[in-house]
N, C-alpha and C positions, 0 to 999 in steps of 0.2 A: 487487512492490508497487508500490502507484498513489498516487500523490502530487499533490494539488492546490496548486500555485504561487500566492496573491494577492500580486502586486508591480505596484504600477504604476510605477516606473523601469524603463525598458526595459534599459539596460544589465545592472542586476544581475539583471534576469529570465532574461536570455539566459545570464548567465556560470552562476547556478544551475543552469537546467535541462538547460546542457550536463553539469555537473560530474555532478551526480543521473541524468545517464542514462548516464553511462560509466559508473557506481558502478551500472548494471542495473537504475535504477527507471521504472518507464512517468511522466512526469510532463506533467500538465494546465496550464494557465496560466491566471489571470484578470487584468485590468490594469484593471478598477475593480471597485467593488460591485455594481452591475451582472449585471452579467457573471460573476461571481462568488458571487452570492444563486443563479443560475440554476444554475450548474454544483453547486454545494453541495446544491440542494434535490431535483437531478433523481440523481445520480451517488453512487456508494457511493467511499470512499477509505480509505485505510490509516493514511496524514496529511496534514494540510493546515497547511499554510504561512500565517501569515494575517499583512498587513501591518495598521498601527493607521489609519495616514492613508491615504486613498483618494481618489479621484476619485468623487463622487455616493454618499458614505457612508463609515462606520466600520467599519473593519476588526470591532471589538467586536461590532459585528451580524449578522456571521458569525458568530463565537460564539454566541452566541445561536440562529441558527438550526438551526446544527449541533445544540444538546444539544434546541433542540427537537424536532426532527428524530428525537432518539435515534439521533444517529449512531452507528459504532463508531470513526470515524478520532480517533486522537490529535491534537491539535493544540497548534504551536506559532506561538507571537503571533515576529515578527521585526521588531524596528521603531525607527527613528531615535530616538523617545519612550523617554528613558529614566529617565523618574520614577519613582520609586515607587508611587506612585498609578495609573499606566498599568499598572504590572508588576501592582500588587493586585487592579485593578480584572479584567483580562484571567482570571487564576487562579482569582477569585470566580466567573467567568463560566462557570469548567470547563475552561478551557486546561490544557495539562499541561506546558507550559514557555515560556521567554522567552528570546529572545535579543537582544540590543540591536546595531545597525548603528553600525560597521562591523565584520561578522564574519569568522572565516575559513570555508571551505567543506567544508573536514577536519573543523571543531568542529561544525556543520550537519549533517555526515551522520554523527557519531558519536551527535549527541542523535536526529536519528532511528531509528536502531539503537536507542538503549537505550528509544527510547520504545515501538516496536515488542514488543522483546523484552518491557518489562514488562505492555504491556496484549495482546499474544496468547499467551505464553508465560510467562507470572509471574516473566520476568525472566534467563532463563536462555538463555545464548550456544550452548548445542546442548540442540537440540530431540530427544527421543527418543521415538519411536515404536515396540512391538514390537521387530522389529529394524533399524528407520531409524533412522539418527540424522542432524541435518539440523546443519551448523557454519554459522550464517546469516549469521556476518561475513566467512566466507571463501565461501559459498555451496559450498559442499563437503558433496555426501550421501553417506552410507556405507550399505550394506544389508550384515549380519551383521561389521563390520567392513572391507568390501571397499567402496573409492571407485566411486560410478556413475560416468561420463562422460553427464551430461543437458546439452544445449543451454538455453542463458538462458530459451527458452518451457517447457521441461518442467521445468526447476527449479523456476519460478514455477509452474507449474499444480500441483507437487506440494507447496509450501507453500503456497499457497492454498487446494487441497483439506486439509491437514493441521489450517491455522489456521479451518478451517467442518466438524471433521469430527462425523461424527453427524450431520450437518444436510444437505437435499436441497440441493443449490447449483442453477440453472439456467442453460442454456448462455448465456442474455444476460449474465450476472451475469460470469460466467467469461471472454467474451468482452468486456465493458468492464474487467474485471482484467487481462489481456493486453494489448489495443492499446489502451485507453483510448478517446479520440475517435474514432479511426479504426475500430471498431467500428463506428458507424453506417453505412458506406460499404460493408460486408461484405454480399454478397446470401445468404449460408448460412453455417451452422454445422458444416461441413465438416470446416476446418481443427482446428477443436477434436478432433474423432476423429483425425485424425492424427496431431497431438500426445500425446494421450492413447493411441492405440496404440504410438507408439514407446516412451512413458514405461514401461507397463506390461512393452512386450517388454525394457528394459534393466532394472528393477529385480527381474521373474522370472530373468531369468540369472543374478544373485547371489543369488539364493534367494527373494525377497520373495516373499509371499503377495499375492493380490490385491485389495483393502481395496475397490477402485472400484467399486459397483451402479450400473448404469445405470438410472434411472427412464424409463421412456418417455412423450415425448412431454413430458418435463419439464426433465430435465437427470441431474445424478448427487450419488450421498453416498458419504464415502469412513467407511465402516462400519467402529469397534473396539469389538471389546465389551468 
């Protein structure tokens, strides 16, 4: 899962990034309104964490921007401002949740997980697609009730496909989702093929059908009839 963290406090930004990285997320960050607007306007995210008070602007305008762009990202406002007006304004603009500082990082993680489940998987902790079961909180994948040992990138790739099932996803969107900003520095998308090949092999060994269709010149489609 790919997260955009918009927070101007360097110490808090660092601690949140480190914690979420340890939890298996791809985390990009922005420290002011201008940088946050650029990232929110160009890249796709599963979740955006937005501070209200930012240098050069207001975090609520980032929420507006995401909604104007029809972003699929879940939005959690994280702010020292704890007035009811700020909370109401943020939620009215389309934010999904509000967490006042100071907060526990484990609580933030739980809210992110719950938000992603609500938006992508109807609130279910276990995602079931035919013979595939994914327990998202534990990052466990099973095929025909047998656990599959996937790497972090293989797991993220499978979850991305299932989140976008029956839709064509480009190689660029896969690269951005799995590697974040680092994907811009890569010369080719060969690494996607390597991870996909290994994912297919491991899933097939447990009796899983191959649902991934290659759309030549574009990307892939995780096709579920």
